[in-house]
Each structure stands twice: as structure tokens, then as C-alpha cells.
C-alpha positions in Angstrom: 42.0 -64.7 48.1 45.1 -66.5 49.5 48.4 -64.7 48.7 50.8 -67.6 49.0 50.9 -71.3 48.6 51.2 -71.7 52.4 48.0 -69.6 52.9 46.2 -71.7 50.3 47.3 -75.0 51.9 46.1 -73.7 55.3 42.7 -72.6 53.7 42.4 -76.1 52.3 43.2 -77.7 55.7 46.4 -79.3 54.7 48.7 -79.9 57.7 51.7 -82.1 58.6 49.6 -84.0 61.1 47.0 -84.7 58.4 49.6 -86.3 56.1 50.5 -88.6 59.1 47.0 -89.5 60.2 44.7 -88.9 57.1 42.4 -86.6 59.2 41.0 -84.8 56.1 41.6 -87.5 53.5 45.2 -86.6 52.7 46.0 -90.2 51.8 43.3 -90.2 49.1 44.9 -87.1 47.6 48.4 -88.6 47.8 47.3 -91.7 46.0 45.5 -89.6 43.3 48.6 -87.4 42.8 50.9 -90.4 42.5 48.7 -92.1 40.0 48.3 -89.0 37.9 52.1 -88.4 38.0 52.7 -92.0 37.0 51.0 -91.2 33.7 54.2 -89.5 32.7 55.9 -92.9 32.5 56.6 -94.3 29.0 54.3 -96.9 27.5 54.9 -100.3 28.8 55.1 -102.7 27.1 55.8 -100.5 24.0 53.2 -101.3 21.3 56.0 -102.0 18.9 57.2 -104.8 21.1 54.0 -106.7 20.2 55.1 -106.9 16.6 52.8 -104.2 15.1 52.5 -100.4 15.3 49.8 -98.9 17.4 46.9 -97.8 15.1 47.0 -94.0 14.4 43.2 -93.6 14.8 43.4 -95.0 18.3 46.4 -92.7 19.2 44.6 -89.7 17.8 41.4 -90.6 19.6 43.4 -90.8 22.8 44.9 -87.4 22.2 41.5 -85.9 21.6 40.2 -87.5 24.8 43.1 -86.2 26.8 42.6 -82.7 25.5 38.8 -82.9 26.2 39.6 -84.1 29.7 41.9 -81.1 30.3 39.3 -78.7 29.0 36.5 -80.2 31.2 38.8 -80.1 34.2 39.5 -76.4 33.6 35.8 -75.7 33.3 35.0 -77.5 36.6 37.9 -75.7 38.4 36.5 -72.4 37.3 33.0 -73.3 38.4 34.1 -74.3 41.9 36.0 -71.1 42.4 36.9 -70.6 46.0 35.1 -73.8 47.0 37.9 -75.8 45.4 40.0 -78.1 47.7 42.1 -81.1 46.7 41.0 -82.9 49.8 37.8 -85.0 50.1 36.9 -83.0 53.2 35.2 -79.8 52.1 36.0 -76.4 53.7 33.5 -75.4 56.4 32.4 -72.3 54.4 32.1 -74.0 51.1 28.9 -73.5 49.1 27.2 -76.5 47.5 27.8 -76.1 43.7 25.1 -77.9 41.6 25.1 -75.9 38.4 27.2 -76.0 35.2 29.3 -79.2 35.0 28.0 -80.1 38.5 24.5 -80.4 37.1 25.8 -83.2 34.8 27.7 -85.1 37.5 28.6 -84.6 41.1 32.4 -85.0 40.5 33.2 -83.5 37.1 36.9 -83.0 38.1 37.2 -86.7 38.8 35.4 -87.5 35.5 37.9 -85.2 33.7 40.9 -86.9 35.3 39.5 -90.3 34.2 39.0 -89.1 30.7 42.6 -87.8 30.6 43.8 -91.2 31.9 41.7 -93.1 29.3 43.1 -90.7 26.6 46.7 -91.5 27.7 46.1 -95.3 27.6 44.6 -95.0 24.1 47.2 -92.6 22.8 50.1 -94.7 24.0 48.6 -98.2 23.6 50.0 -99.0 27.0 48.9 -101.7 29.4 50.7 -99.8 32.2 48.5 -96.8 31.5 45.4 -99.0 31.3 46.3 -100.3 34.8 46.8 -96.7 36.0 43.3 -95.9 34.7 41.8 -98.8 36.7 43.7 -97.7 39.8 42.4 -94.2 39.4 38.9 -95.5 39.1 39.3 -97.2 42.5 41.0 -94.2 44.2 38.6 -91.6 42.8 35.6 -93.7 43.6 36.7 -94.1 47.2 37.7 -90.5 47.5 34.3 -89.3 46.2 32.5 -91.5 48.7 34.4 -90.0 51.6 33.8 -86.5 50.2 30.1 -87.1 49.9 29.8 -88.2 53.5 31.3 -84.9 54.5 29.1 -82.9 52.1 26.0 -84.5 53.5 27.0 -83.3 57.0 27.8 -79.8 55.7 24.8 -79.5 53.3 21.5 -81.2 54.3 20.3 -80.6 50.7 23.1 -82.8 49.3 21.1 -86.0 49.7 18.5 -84.7 47.2 21.2 -83.6 44.7 23.0 -87.0 45.1 19.8 -88.9 44.3 19.2 -87.1 41.1 22.7 -86.5 39.7 25.2 -89.2 38.6 28.4 -89.4 40.7 31.2 -89.7 38.1 30.2 -91.9 35.2 26.4 -92.5 34.9 25.2 -96.1 35.5 28.8 -97.3 35.8 29.3 -99.6 38.8 31.7 -98.1 41.4 31.4 -94.7 39.7 27.7 -94.0 40.1 26.1 -95.0 43.4 22.7 -93.2 43.1 19.7 -95.1 44.2 18.0 -95.5 40.8 
């Protein structure tokens, strides 16, 4: 178990050189973190500027989706345990996790992030947050594809798992690329 953030960063393979040349997919991580952080921005345009109040049932539904996304992310974090890395390049000693949330989809953390983003867009009634959701779809879809190429090299059995388990959102173009 790493004792410091520096040890953890080393275990994950984070390095200054990687941030410069993207050797382990650091740019995918940076894009993901920037988009997630941008969700802290206020709603734009504010729903009141459209001449009506944002419907309370939509705002509450968004809050519920946000909370559900956080809970699903925590569950997936726990399931990955020491195999967790924020980079799309898995650690060399990482086990292939295919049970729990990973039996339902190959990237439950990405699914949870998208659910949180959708929750924010609905809760705030914000076109900005809708655009952030769409940008996250693009980034997480690309990051997952890179991650899967590395997982196939590391785990020969990954191809079988990939063919039978949805990627992020079942049957959704760009978020599920199984051969059906």
C-alpha cells in the first residue's frame, strides 16, 4: 500500500515526461479532469433567463442521478482495489476484474462519471453542462478504447470479456463497441 501521494503517482506510472508526451495516456486523464472540474461552473444560460423556472421534478431527478452516479463510482473504486489507476494504461501487475460492477459493464467508473454529468445537466437545466456531458462522452469513449488496447496486450482473456460485456452504455454508439 503506497504511503504517500508521490508513491501512489509512481505506482500509477505518472511522470513529468508522460505529461509532456502522453506516453501512458496522461492527456486523456487531463481532459477528463478538466471536464469534470468544469461541472462546478454555474448553469449557463441560467434557466430563469429563458423566462420560466426550471421544473422541480427535473432538478430533483438530476440530483438523484448525481447521487446514484457517486454511489456507483464508489462501488467500482472499491471493486478495483489496488488495480485502480487514473490512466488508460493499466499497471503491469494489474489483475483483470470482471465481477461485480465489471460484470455489468467494462468501464463502470466511466459510466458513473457520465451519470453524474447527466445529473448535473438535469439538476441545473444548463446547456453548458449538457455540452460538458457530450464532451465527456467523447473523451471517456476515446480513453476507454486506448485502455482496452492495453488490456488486451496484458490479458489475453480480455477479448472474450469484451465481446460479452458492454463497454460503458449498452447498445449506445460510441459507448459500446462490442461485436454484436
